[in-house]
N, C-alpha and C positions, 0 to 999 in steps of 0.2 A: 772027179765025179760029183754031180750035184746031189745035195742032200734034200730031205723032205721040205725044209724051209725054203731053199732056193726054188724048188719046183712049185711050191705054193705061191711064192712071190711072182713067178712067171705067169701062173694062171691068173692071179689077181691083176697084174698089169695088163694082160690080154683082155680080161673082162672089162676093165676100166676103159681101155681103148675102144672096145666095141660099143660101150655105153655112150662115150663121147661122140663117136661117129654117128650113132643113131640119133642123138639129140641134135647134132649139127645138120643132119639131113631131114629132120622132121619139118613138116609143113605147118608153121605157126601162122595163125590168122593175123592180118595186118590190122592195127587198131587206129582209132581216131581220138582226138582230144575233145572233151566235152563233159557234160553232166551225166552221171549214171542214171539210167531209167528206173532203177530200183531204189537206190538210197538217196539220189539227188546231189551227191557230192561231186565236185569237179576233179577230173583225173586227166592225165596226159595220154592215157591209153585205155580206150574202151573197145570191147570186142562185141560184135553183133551175134546173138544167139536167138533161140526161140522166144525169149522174153524181151528182146530189144537190145540196145547197147548198154552193156553192164561192165562194171569194174571187176577186177580180179577177185576182190573180196566177196562180192555178191555172187559171182559165178561159182566160187569155191565154197560158199557157205561159211566163210570165216568172219570174225569180228575185225573191224578196222581199228588199228591202234590209235589212241587219242593222246 
């Protein structure tokens, strides 16, 4: 008979599998290479949004590592 820890591990594994499946099936926008319209730095992947082609840092409001 399974104890509480075994049941919790099964739930955690099932939840992780659902999360991975959802991420794999998500529709991620295709990016292009070029200069970010906001910061001007060159990136291998820019995605177009309402402010133009921007890098992930600018889209997410994060600071770029230097």
